C-alpha positions in Angstrom: 13.3 29.8 29.1 11.6 32.9 29.9 11.0 34.2 26.0 8.2 34.9 24.4 6.9 32.0 22.0 7.0 32.5 18.3 4.2 30.9 16.8 3.8 31.2 13.1 0.2 28.8 13.1 0.3 25.6 10.3 3.4 25.8 8.3 5.4 23.8 5.9 8.4 21.7 7.1 11.5 23.1 6.2 15.4 23.4 7.1 15.6 27.6 7.4 12.6 26.8 9.8 14.1 24.6 11.6 10.9 22.4 11.9 11.7 19.5 9.9 10.9 15.7 11.1 13.7 13.4 11.7 13.0 10.4 9.4 15.0 8.2 11.4 13.2 8.4 14.6 9.8 7.5 11.9 11.9 4.5 10.1 13.3 3.4 14.1 9.6 3.3 15.5 7.4 2.4 12.0 10.3 1.2 9.2 11.5 2.5 6.4 8.8 1.1 4.3 6.0 2.9 6.5 8.0 6.3 6.1 8.2 5.9 2.4 4.6 4.9 1.7 3.2 7.7 3.9 5.2 10.1 2.1 4.4 9.1 -1.1 0.8 9.1 0.2 0.5 12.3 1.7 0.9 14.7 -0.9 1.6 15.1 -4.7 6.1 15.1 -5.2 5.0 18.7 -6.6 3.3 19.7 -3.5 4.3 20.5 -0.2 4.3 17.6 2.4 1.8 18.8 5.3 3.1 16.4 8.4 0.4 14.4 9.9 1.6 11.6 12.5 -1.7 10.5 12.8 -0.8 9.5 8.1 2.1 7.9 9.5 0.4 5.7 12.0 -2.6 5.1 8.9 0.2 4.0 6.7 1.5 1.4 9.2 -1.9 0.1 9.9 -2.3 -0.4 6.1 1.2 -2.3 6.0 0.0 -4.7 9.0 -3.4 -5.4 6.7 -1.4 -6.2 3.8 0.9 -8.7 6.3 -2.1 -10.2 7.5 -3.8 -10.7 4.8 -1.0 -12.9 3.0 -0.4 -14.9 6.6 -3.9 -15.4 6.9 -4.5 -16.2 3.3 -1.0 -18.0 2.9 -3.0 -21.4 1.5 -4.8 -20.1 -0.9 -1.7 -17.4 -2.6 0.7 -20.2 -2.5 -1.4 -23.1 -4.1 -2.8 -20.7 -6.6 -3.7 -23.1 -9.5 -4.6 -22.6 -13.2 -7.0 -19.8 -13.6 -8.2 -21.4 -16.8 -10.7 -23.3 -15.1 -14.2 -22.3 -14.1 -14.6 -19.1 -12.3 -16.7 -18.4 -10.0 -19.1 -14.9 -9.8 -17.2 -13.9 -6.9 -13.8 -14.3 -8.8 -14.9 -12.6 -11.9 -15.7 -9.8 -10.0 -12.5 -9.4 -8.4 -10.6 -9.9 -11.4 -12.6 -7.3 -13.0 -12.0 -4.9 -10.2 -8.1 -5.6 -9.8 -7.4 -5.3 -13.9 -9.8 -1.8 -13.8 -7.5 -0.6 -10.4 -4.4 -1.8 -11.8 -4.9 0.1 -15.3 -5.4 3.3 -12.8 -2.0 2.5 -11.4 -0.3 2.0 -14.2 -1.5 5.5 -15.6 -0.9 7.2 -12.2 3.0 5.4 -12.1 3.4 7.0 -15.6 1.9 10.4 -14.4 4.0 10.1 -11.2 0.7 10.3 -9.3 1.9 8.4 -6.4 -0.5 9.3 -3.6 -3.5 7.9 -6.4 -0.9 5.0 -6.6 -1.0 4.1 -3.1 -5.1 4.6 -2.8 -5.2 2.5 -5.4 -3.2 0.0 -3.5 -5.5 0.4 -0.9 -8.7 -0.3 -3.2 -6.5 -3.5 -4.2 -6.4 -4.8 -0.5 -10.0 -3.5 0.2 -11.3 -6.1 -2.6 -9.2 -8.7 -2.0 -10.3 -8.7 1.9 -14.1 -8.4 0.5 -13.1 -11.9 -1.6 -15.7 -14.9 -1.4 -14.3 -17.5 -3.0 -14.9 -20.9 -3.6 -11.7 -22.6 -2.6 -11.1 -24.0 -5.9 -8.1 -24.1 -8.2 -9.6 -21.3 -10.2 -10.9 -18.9 -7.5 -6.9 -19.5 -5.6 -5.3 -18.8 -8.9 -7.3 -15.3 -9.2 -6.5 -14.5 -5.5 -3.0 -15.6 -5.8 -2.6 -13.2 -9.3 -4.8 -10.2 -7.2 -2.3 -10.5 -4.4 0.9 -10.5 -6.9 -0.8 -7.4 -8.5 -1.1 -5.6 -5.2 2.8 -6.0 -4.1 4.0 -5.3 -7.6 2.0 -1.9 -7.4 3.2 -1.2 -3.7 6.8 -2.4 -4.5 8.6 0.9 -5.2 6.4 2.5 -2.4 7.0 -0.6 0.2 10.2 -2.8 -1.6 11.2 -4.3 1.7 7.6 -5.8 3.0 6.5 -6.6 -0.6 9.7 -8.9 -1.7 9.5 -10.3 2.0 6.1 -11.6 1.5 6.6 -12.7 -2.6 9.4 -15.0 -1.5 7.6 -16.1 1.6 4.2 -16.9 -0.8 6.3 -17.2 -4.4 
């Protein structure tokens, strides 16, 4: 329109500056769970949020990884037996790591540090993806337990995908 461009540099979103992002566009493109996960992961609640489209896409990729893991490992997760049997070394290591991360996630929820809760969920998924069990009932039970902990940890941030996965696999 011929007017000079008023550039203030990097700044936070604000209604007064009219530089907000419409969440409905984000929800329409990626889903409500992605929007919630990104907002919780990007910044602690008491700090301002620097919007980042790459961060939104990263949150969406993470949720796709959770979904793909569930689909790929559905047989083991659905039929997870009794963990009372003899566990393989890999299952023992997975269980130890999952419960260590769970302790941190619980502590972070109490402190309302949601960004580190999401980070913990990412660690859980990495541990699950790296698990090389022997397909025994005991190892499947550990895998099911670990995936259940991942879903419960993500549930406050991503209620739709976690509920759907738990119902489908539960």
